[in-house]
C-alpha positions as CSV (number, residue, x, y, z in Angstrom):
1,X,-1.8,-19.3,71.2
2,X,1.3,-17.3,70.5
3,X,4.1,-17.9,68.1
4,X,7.5,-17.7,69.5
5,X,9.7,-18.8,66.6
6,X,9.9,-17.6,63.0
7,X,8.1,-19.8,60.4
8,X,10.1,-20.6,57.3
9,X,8.0,-20.6,54.0
10,X,8.9,-23.2,51.5
11,X,8.5,-22.7,47.8
12,X,6.7,-25.5,45.9
13,X,8.9,-27.7,43.7
14,X,6.9,-27.3,40.6
15,X,6.2,-23.9,39.2
16,X,3.2,-23.5,36.9
17,X,3.8,-20.9,34.2
18,X,0.9,-19.8,32.1
19,X,1.8,-19.6,28.5
20,X,0.2,-17.0,26.2
21,X,-2.6,-18.5,24.2
22,X,-2.2,-16.0,21.4
23,X,-0.6,-17.2,18.2
24,X,2.7,-15.6,17.4
25,X,2.4,-13.5,14.2
26,X,5.4,-13.3,11.9
27,X,7.1,-9.9,12.3
28,X,7.6,-9.6,8.5
29,X,5.2,-10.2,5.7
30,X,6.3,-10.2,2.0
31,X,5.0,-7.4,-0.2
32,X,3.0,-8.1,-3.3
33,X,5.2,-8.8,-6.5
34,X,5.8,-5.6,-8.3
35,X,5.9,-5.2,-12.1
36,X,8.1,-2.4,-13.5
37,X,6.1,-0.8,-16.4
38,X,6.1,2.2,-18.7
39,X,2.4,2.5,-19.4
40,X,0.1,5.5,-19.8
41,X,-2.7,6.0,-17.3
42,X,-5.3,8.7,-16.7
43,X,-6.4,9.6,-13.2
44,X,-8.7,12.1,-11.4
45,X,-10.1,12.8,-8.0
46,X,-13.4,10.9,-7.7
47,X,-16.5,12.7,-9.0
48,X,-14.5,15.4,-10.8
49,X,-14.5,16.0,-14.5
50,X,-10.8,16.7,-15.0
51,X,-8.5,13.8,-16.0
52,X,-4.8,14.0,-15.9
53,X,-2.3,12.0,-18.0
54,X,0.4,10.1,-16.2
55,X,2.9,7.2,-16.5
56,X,2.9,4.0,-14.4
57,X,6.3,3.3,-12.7
58,X,5.3,0.0,-11.1
59,X,2.1,-2.0,-10.3
60,X,1.1,-4.8,-8.0
61,X,-2.2,-6.5,-7.1
62,X,-2.6,-4.1,-4.2
63,X,-1.2,-0.8,-5.5
64,X,0.3,1.4,-8.1
65,X,3.2,3.9,-8.3
66,X,2.8,6.5,-11.0
67,X,4.1,10.0,-12.0
68,X,2.0,12.8,-13.3
69,X,1.6,16.6,-13.5
70,X,-1.1,16.9,-10.8
71,X,-0.2,16.2,-7.2
72,X,-3.0,15.0,-4.9
73,X,-3.3,15.1,-1.1
74,X,-2.7,11.8,0.9
75,X,-6.0,9.9,1.5
76,X,-7.6,11.4,-1.6
77,X,-10.0,9.0,-3.3
78,X,-9.1,8.7,-7.0
79,X,-10.1,6.9,-10.2
80,X,-7.5,5.5,-12.6
81,X,-7.9,4.1,-16.1
82,X,-5.2,2.0,-17.7
83,X,-4.5,-1.2,-19.6
84,X,-4.0,-4.0,-17.1
85,X,-0.8,-6.1,-17.9
86,X,-1.4,-9.7,-18.9
87,X,0.8,-10.9,-16.0
88,X,-1.8,-9.7,-13.5
89,X,-5.1,-9.9,-15.3
90,X,-4.4,-13.1,-17.5
91,X,-6.1,-11.3,-20.4
92,X,-4.6,-9.3,-23.3
93,X,-5.5,-5.6,-24.0
94,X,-8.0,-5.2,-21.2
95,X,-8.6,-1.7,-19.9
96,X,-9.4,-1.4,-16.2
97,X,-11.1,1.3,-14.1
98,X,-9.6,1.3,-10.6
99,X,-10.9,3.0,-7.5
100,X,-8.0,3.9,-5.2
101,X,-6.7,6.0,-2.3
102,X,-3.5,8.1,-2.5
103,X,-1.1,6.7,0.2
104,X,2.1,8.7,-0.7
105,X,2.7,11.9,-2.6
106,X,6.1,13.3,-3.6
107,X,6.4,16.7,-5.3
108,X,9.8,15.7,-6.8
109,X,11.6,12.5,-7.5
110,X,14.9,12.2,-5.7
111,X,17.7,13.7,-7.6
112,X,15.6,15.9,-9.8
113,X,14.6,19.5,-9.6
114,X,11.0,20.5,-10.2
115,X,11.8,23.2,-12.8
116,X,13.8,20.6,-15.0
117,X,10.9,18.2,-15.4
118,X,7.4,19.4,-14.6
119,X,5.9,16.0,-14.8
120,X,8.1,14.2,-12.3
121,X,5.8,14.2,-9.3
122,X,5.3,10.7,-7.8
123,X,2.0,9.3,-6.5
124,X,1.5,6.0,-4.8
125,X,-2.0,4.7,-4.5
126,X,-3.6,1.6,-3.0
127,X,-6.1,-0.2,-5.3
128,X,-9.4,-0.5,-3.4
129,X,-11.7,-1.8,-6.2
130,X,-11.5,-2.3,-10.0
131,X,-13.6,-3.4,-12.9
132,X,-12.7,-4.2,-16.5
133,X,-14.0,-1.9,-19.2
134,X,-15.3,-3.4,-22.4
């Protein structure tokens, strides 16, 4: 059997579309609430003996921004000791030992020169673990 005419293909009336089964994730997630502070802290690289004195700029449940004389490389594991604010811990006058990781390090704060203020280097660290000190 031989075809002598062209065959027209018809499209079906209903089109089945497959939807994605994945949930849509929000493109924006809010950051943890930050507390602006002016508290003293001590910090050091894990397992070293030298502690450095610094000042906390702001603090949240997940991280800390502080300034101090010793700049550390990004991803350095550090220990920090300071008095946890009552707004976060729910307790007064409680010192805390935090384990953290440096996530940002700036040699100089914007608008300042290093020779004017030697203690103006900023460090941002995520808080990995913590325990209260008695």
